C-alpha distance (Angstrom), angle and dihedral (degrees) to the residues before:
residue distance angle dihedral
M1 . . .
R2 3.79 . .
P3 3.79 136.0 .
T4 3.80 119.5 -97.8
N5 3.81 124.7 -130.7
L6 3.83 89.1 -97.6
L7 3.75 93.4 59.6
L8 3.81 92.4 43.6
A9 3.81 90.2 50.2
L10 3.87 92.5 50.5
A11 3.79 92.5 46.6
G12 3.88 90.0 46.8
C13 3.79 92.4 51.3
L14 3.80 91.0 49.0
A15 3.73 91.9 48.5
V16 3.77 91.7 52.0
A17 3.79 90.4 47.8
T18 3.82 90.2 50.2
I19 3.78 92.2 51.5
L20 3.82 92.8 48.4
V21 3.80 92.6 48.8
H22 3.78 90.2 48.9
V23 3.82 91.8 50.2
W24 3.81 99.3 42.3
V25 3.84 101.5 31.3
T26 3.77 107.7 34.4
G27 3.78 113.5 -153.2
L28 3.78 96.9 16.5
V29 3.80 98.1 93.8
W30 3.76 88.6 116.8
L31 3.82 87.7 74.2
T32 3.85 88.7 76.9
L33 3.82 93.2 51.5
P34 3.85 94.0 89.1
A35 3.87 89.9 53.8
W36 3.85 91.8 50.5
S37 3.81 90.0 45.3
A38 3.82 90.9 51.0
L39 3.77 92.1 49.5
T40 3.79 91.6 48.2
F41 3.78 91.2 47.9
A42 3.77 90.7 49.3
A43 3.76 91.3 51.5
V44 3.82 92.6 49.2
V45 3.82 91.9 47.5
D46 3.77 90.4 46.6
L47 3.81 91.4 55.6
L48 3.78 93.3 45.1
F49 3.84 93.7 53.6
S50 3.80 96.1 40.4
V51 3.79 126.9 100.1
R52 3.76 112.0 -96.6
A53 3.80 128.6 -150.9
G54 3.80 92.3 -109.8
Q55 3.80 91.0 61.4
M56 3.81 93.9 62.3
E57 3.79 129.2 75.7
V58 3.79 115.3 -150.3
D59 3.81 126.2 -161.3
V60 3.81 123.9 -178.6
E61 3.76 125.1 -167.4
M62 3.77 122.3 -167.0
P63 3.83 133.0 152.3
G64 3.78 119.1 -102.1
K65 3.82 92.6 -139.4
G66 3.79 136.5 32.9
F67 3.73 140.6 171.0
V68 3.80 119.8 -106.7
G69 3.82 112.3 -107.6
Q70 3.79 93.6 22.1
S71 3.75 130.5 91.7
V72 3.82 132.6 -112.1
T73 3.75 126.6 -158.5
L74 3.81 121.1 -120.9
S75 3.78 113.2 -157.5
L76 3.80 123.6 -164.4
S77 3.81 126.5 -174.4
V78 3.80 123.9 -171.1
K79 3.74 122.6 -166.1
S80 3.79 131.1 -178.4
R81 3.79 116.6 -129.2
R82 3.81 89.3 -152.9
G83 3.78 132.8 5.0
S84 3.74 121.9 -4.1
L85 3.82 134.5 -47.2
P86 3.79 120.8 -100.0
Q87 3.76 117.8 -83.5
Q88 3.81 94.8 -115.8
L89 3.79 118.4 41.1
A90 3.82 128.8 168.6
A91 3.80 131.0 175.0
R92 3.79 135.6 -157.5
I93 3.81 127.9 -174.4
D94 3.81 122.3 -151.6
L95 3.79 113.0 -128.5
P96 3.79 132.8 -170.7
A97 3.77 110.4 -103.0
D98 3.83 95.2 -120.6
L99 3.82 96.4 47.8
A100 3.82 96.4 72.4
D101 3.79 100.6 24.8
G102 3.82 98.5 -92.8
R103 3.83 99.7 -27.7
T104 3.79 111.3 127.5
D105 3.80 97.8 -172.7
L106 3.78 144.0 28.3
A107 3.80 115.8 -142.2
L108 3.81 114.5 -151.8
P109 3.83 117.0 -152.2
E110 3.75 115.8 -87.5
R111 3.77 114.1 -109.9
A112 3.81 126.4 -145.5
L113 3.77 105.7 -151.9
D114 3.74 147.2 134.0
A115 3.79 102.1 -162.8
A116 3.78 138.4 110.9
S117 3.80 95.9 -104.2
T118 3.73 144.0 13.2
A119 3.79 140.3 178.7
F120 3.83 134.5 -143.1
A121 3.80 128.8 -163.1
A122 3.83 130.9 -174.8
D123 3.76 136.2 171.0
L124 3.83 118.0 -125.2
V125 3.77 118.0 -160.9
L126 3.79 110.5 -143.8
K127 3.79 109.7 -138.6
R128 3.83 103.7 173.2
R129 3.75 137.9 41.0
G130 3.79 121.0 -122.4
Q131 3.79 143.6 74.4
F132 3.79 114.9 -58.0
T133 3.78 138.0 178.7
V134 3.81 124.4 -143.1
K135 3.78 100.4 -149.7
A136 3.79 112.8 -173.1
L137 3.82 147.5 2.4
W138 3.82 121.4 -138.1
L139 3.84 121.5 -154.8
K140 3.78 123.8 -168.4
W141 3.77 129.1 -172.4
R142 3.78 138.6 157.0
S143 3.78 123.3 -108.9
R144 3.81 122.7 -110.9
F145 3.81 94.7 -88.2
G146 3.81 97.1 30.2
L147 3.81 96.3 -111.9
F148 3.81 96.4 119.8
E149 3.75 140.0 32.6
I150 3.79 109.5 -138.9
I151 3.82 116.6 -151.8
S152 3.79 125.9 -169.2
V153 3.78 130.4 -175.4
T154 3.82 121.7 -146.9
P155 3.80 116.4 -167.7
L156 3.85 111.4 -131.7
N157 3.81 108.6 169.4
R158 3.80 91.3 -176.0
D159 3.84 116.5 166.2
I160 3.80 122.4 -141.8
A161 3.76 124.9 -176.2
V162 3.76 116.2 -149.9
V163 3.83 108.0 -155.9
P164 3.80 133.2 178.0
D165 3.75 116.6 -73.1
I166 3.85 111.3 -95.8
S167 3.79 96.6 161.2
P168 3.85 92.4 122.1
V169 3.79 87.3 57.7
L170 3.76 94.7 48.4
S171 3.82 94.2 44.8
G172 3.76 91.5 59.1
A173 3.84 93.2 -120.9
I174 3.86 92.0 124.7
R175 3.79 92.1 48.1
S176 3.80 92.0 52.4
Q177 3.81 91.6 51.4
I178 3.78 96.6 45.6
L179 3.82 93.4 47.2
L180 3.78 86.4 79.4
L181 3.79 87.0 72.4
E182 3.81 92.3 56.2
N183 3.78 114.8 29.5
G184 3.76 111.6 3.6
Q185 3.80 134.6 79.6
K186 3.79 90.0 -75.8
D187 3.81 89.5 63.4
V188 3.82 91.3 57.1
W189 3.78 90.8 51.7
L190 3.79 90.9 46.2
R191 3.76 93.4 52.1
G192 3.70 89.9 54.7
E193 3.78 98.3 44.4
G194 3.79 103.3 32.6
S195 3.81 129.7 103.9
E196 3.79 100.7 -131.7
F197 3.78 119.0 86.5
H198 3.77 113.7 -113.6
Q199 3.84 111.0 168.1
L200 3.80 147.1 -47.5
R201 3.79 120.2 -102.2
E202 3.77 135.8 -175.7
F203 3.75 112.3 -97.7
V204 3.78 116.3 -110.5
P205 3.76 128.1 -177.8
G206 3.80 112.1 -84.0
M207 3.75 95.9 39.2
D208 3.82 120.6 119.4
S209 3.78 107.3 -92.4
R210 3.81 89.9 -148.3
S211 3.83 89.1 69.4
I212 3.88 92.4 63.0
D213 3.77 113.7 119.4
W214 3.80 99.6 -143.1
K215 3.84 97.6 -173.3
R216 3.82 94.3 54.7
S217 3.81 90.7 39.4
A218 3.84 88.4 57.2
R219 3.83 91.3 50.6
M220 3.81 93.8 47.0
G221 3.74 97.0 40.5
D222 3.80 91.9 -129.8
L223 3.77 134.8 79.7
V224 3.80 114.7 -93.7
V225 3.75 129.2 176.3
R226 3.77 129.0 -142.0
E227 3.81 113.5 -126.9
T228 3.77 120.8 -157.4
R229 3.77 134.1 -174.0
A230 3.72 139.1 -161.4
E231 3.73 113.9 -68.5
R232 3.83 116.8 -107.5
N233 3.77 134.0 -156.5
H234 3.81 94.8 57.3
Q235 3.79 114.6 163.8
I236 3.82 114.9 -118.1
I237 3.82 120.7 -172.0
L238 3.79 116.8 -166.1
C239 3.84 108.0 -150.7
L240 3.80 115.2 -161.5
D241 3.80 120.2 -165.9
R242 3.82 107.3 -148.7
G243 3.80 95.9 -176.5
R244 3.82 131.5 127.8
L245 3.81 96.4 -83.1
M246 3.82 91.1 55.0
M247 3.79 89.2 60.3
E248 3.77 91.4 66.8
D249 3.79 113.9 118.4
I250 3.88 116.3 -119.9
G251 3.72 117.4 -179.7
G252 3.84 95.3 -22.2
M253 3.80 96.8 -44.7
T254 3.80 132.7 77.7
R255 3.79 119.8 -111.8
L256 3.76 88.8 -113.8
D257 3.85 93.6 57.2
R258 3.83 91.0 48.6
A259 3.78 89.4 49.1
I260 3.79 91.6 50.1
G261 3.80 91.0 51.4
A262 3.80 91.9 50.5
A263 3.82 91.2 46.1
L264 3.78 92.1 52.2
S265 3.81 90.9 49.5
L266 3.78 90.7 50.5
C267 3.84 90.3 49.5
W268 3.79 89.0 53.0
A269 3.80 91.3 50.1
A270 3.79 91.7 47.8
G271 3.79 89.0 53.2
Y272 3.78 90.4 59.2
A273 3.82 90.5 45.1
G274 3.83 91.8 52.5
D275 3.82 97.8 -115.4
L276 3.82 130.5 138.6
V277 3.81 118.6 -113.1
G278 3.81 130.2 -159.9
L279 3.81 134.2 173.5
Y280 3.82 134.1 -134.6
S281 3.78 128.1 174.4
F282 3.78 131.6 -178.6
N283 3.83 144.4 161.7
S284 3.75 122.3 159.3
R285 3.83 87.6 -5.6
P286 3.84 136.8 3.4
R287 3.75 113.5 -69.7
Q288 3.86 128.3 177.0
F289 3.79 122.4 1.2
M290 3.78 121.5 -174.9
P291 3.81 116.9 -176.2
A292 3.76 118.7 -124.4
I293 3.76 116.3 -85.6
P294 3.85 132.0 163.5
G295 3.76 109.9 -56.2
R296 3.77 98.4 -120.6
L297 3.82 91.6 52.4
A298 3.84 90.7 42.8
F299 3.77 94.9 55.4
Q300 3.85 96.9 73.3
R301 3.79 92.5 43.3
L302 3.80 91.8 48.8
Q303 3.77 90.6 48.1
A304 3.84 92.1 52.1
I305 3.83 92.8 45.5
S306 3.77 95.9 46.8
A307 3.78 92.5 45.9
G308 3.80 89.1 61.7
M309 3.80 96.1 47.8
D310 3.85 109.7 122.9
Y311 3.75 125.8 -138.1
E312 3.83 101.3 -111.6
P313 3.82 115.5 171.5
H314 3.84 95.1 -151.6
E315 3.79 123.1 143.7
T316 3.78 112.0 -102.8
N317 3.76 117.8 -112.1
H318 3.79 102.6 -158.2
T319 3.81 93.5 176.8
L320 3.79 94.3 58.0
G321 3.76 95.5 37.2
L322 3.83 98.9 48.8
T323 3.80 94.1 39.0
H324 3.79 90.1 54.0
L325 3.80 89.7 49.4
S326 3.83 92.1 50.2
G327 3.84 89.4 55.7
R328 3.82 91.9 52.6
L329 3.79 97.0 53.8
K330 3.79 119.3 87.4
R331 3.83 100.4 176.8
R332 3.77 139.7 33.6
S333 3.79 109.7 -76.3
L334 3.74 144.5 175.5
L335 3.83 106.3 -109.1
V336 3.78 116.2 -161.8
I337 3.81 105.9 -167.0
F338 3.77 115.8 -164.8
S339 3.83 106.1 -163.2
D340 3.78 143.5 119.0
F341 3.79 142.2 -151.5
A342 3.75 138.1 -150.7
D343 3.87 101.3 -141.6
S344 3.78 142.0 -18.0
I345 3.82 92.8 -88.7
S346 3.82 95.2 56.7
A347 3.85 89.7 43.0
E348 3.78 96.3 58.5
L349 3.80 96.3 91.2
M350 3.82 90.9 43.4
V351 3.81 92.4 52.1
E352 3.83 91.0 46.9
N353 3.83 94.4 52.1
I354 3.80 94.4 42.7
G355 3.78 87.9 51.5
I356 3.83 89.6 56.5
L357 3.82 91.0 51.0
A358 3.78 91.3 47.4
R359 3.81 90.8 65.5
H360 3.79 91.0 70.4
H361 3.82 105.2 19.4
F362 3.78 139.5 42.7
I363 3.85 108.2 -113.1
V364 3.78 131.1 -159.8
F365 3.78 111.6 -167.4
V366 3.83 112.2 -156.4
A367 3.78 122.6 -164.1
M368 3.82 134.7 162.8
K369 3.75 125.8 -129.1
D370 3.77 118.3 -124.6
P371 3.84 107.1 -124.5
E372 3.82 91.2 -157.3
L373 3.79 91.1 65.2
N374 3.80 91.4 56.8
S375 3.73 91.7 47.8
L376 3.79 91.0 55.9
L377 3.80 95.2 54.7
E378 3.77 94.3 79.5
P379 3.77 109.5 31.0
E380 3.80 119.8 -160.7
A381 3.77 94.8 -141.5
P382 3.84 109.1 46.4
D383 3.83 97.8 -149.3
M384 3.79 123.9 140.6
S385 3.82 96.4 -97.3
A386 3.87 91.9 49.2
V387 3.80 90.5 49.0
A388 3.82 90.8 49.8
R389 3.80 90.5 50.6
S390 3.83 90.2 48.8
V391 3.82 91.7 52.1
A392 3.79 91.5 48.5
A393 3.81 91.8 48.4
R394 3.78 91.6 49.5
A395 3.80 91.3 50.6
L396 3.82 91.3 50.6
I397 3.83 91.4 49.2
Q398 3.85 90.2 49.4
E399 3.82 91.0 50.9
R400 3.76 90.3 49.1
R401 3.83 89.7 54.0
L402 3.79 90.5 49.8
V403 3.76 91.5 54.4
M404 3.77 92.6 47.9
D405 3.82 90.5 49.4
K406 3.80 91.0 50.6
L407 3.84 90.3 51.9
A408 3.77 90.6 47.8
R409 3.81 91.2 54.0
L410 3.82 87.4 55.2
G411 3.84 89.3 57.9
V412 3.76 96.3 -100.0
L413 3.78 119.9 141.9
C414 3.85 107.0 -132.9
L415 3.75 124.4 -156.3
D416 3.81 112.6 -172.0
S417 3.74 101.0 174.6
S418 3.78 138.7 159.7
A419 3.79 116.7 -99.7
E420 3.78 92.9 -112.2
T421 3.80 95.9 53.9
L422 3.80 97.1 36.5
T423 3.83 98.4 105.0
S424 3.81 97.9 44.8
S425 3.83 92.7 44.6
L426 3.83 90.7 50.1
I427 3.81 93.2 50.5
A428 3.80 90.2 47.5
R429 3.83 90.2 52.7
Y430 3.82 90.3 47.7
I431 3.85 91.1 53.5
D432 3.79 90.0 47.8
I433 3.87 91.0 50.6
K434 3.82 90.6 49.4
S435 3.81 90.8 48.6
R436 3.83 93.9 50.6
E437 3.86 93.2 40.8
V438 3.75 94.7 -139.4
I439 3.83 95.7 149.6
């Protein structure tokens, strides 16, 4: 409870009047006692007739789990056990500092009412992965005559788990893309161009004569063709760079969180396509390594491992990280490396070590474009500082292209995508790799 500006103003005016009476009319200070008594009486009566915290019933609804980068709705309902609620009611929820990227509270809009119940709702954008506890709810309302602001605290202790975003998996978008590898037109093309035997079929006009199996045709006395399909059980290793550059925020999420979401979507797609999926993460030193297992089994393990990845702003050591990975692999694999670089100088060691891996494995290098660089290319106000920033941004983009071209000459498939289209672009590249059988 605290006094309002009205009570402070009244008390201030009475204090000034008391001082003036004491200075000008010595010995008649008692003349101000009735005014002080009236103000005190009004304050006591105001508190007696005001709504107290015990007269209100508070109920808070919030989900126990949410996806990083998305918003969840917090609902608050307040009911009066007897009478009506105060005319002015505001609410504020205490939040962990890491849950909403530095915000420690969520202010709900103030309600002007005189009813028996009311409800609040607010959207909370989840910025970080992890397990968090929302501790308390604060309610504030004015007393009956507006002399006090009454504040009550309600302990909540509600847990919310912020996990990697798998909304593309739940929406069925990945399933619709990967179905092309099984039942659509892509499947027919794959059966004709793959390397794994599928079945024998009777030859009909229009088929490629090169697919005729002459030995079996001689035995059967009729022309038969040998159908093949894309090889399954490829080994895919998802390599996550957890270094300083991957902690940069892009569109409300870190690069690492966006990479984790894309990696989980690719794992789900690989499960449908029958491939094996593993995980490897590194920054200044090697971190987690999960051997490749069938994609559908790997998805839950990858989700649990990635949900517990800490935000550690260490500098990435590509030499140590990629050399350690090379020693753990026993067969040719598809390596999907989620990483980034600042300029061509800092990318030299990364390019060198990726080139060594590319001799034995097929590598997809995944990076995310910085939207701020593109916004600086054409400044709205053409002053000298804006022109300087535009020149610097253009130079950085040019260096980025040079690094990508160097990786491409080493046989690395580069995907430099925007954060919004990262998942769909990666799945499309995976389907193309499966179609061409380059693993």
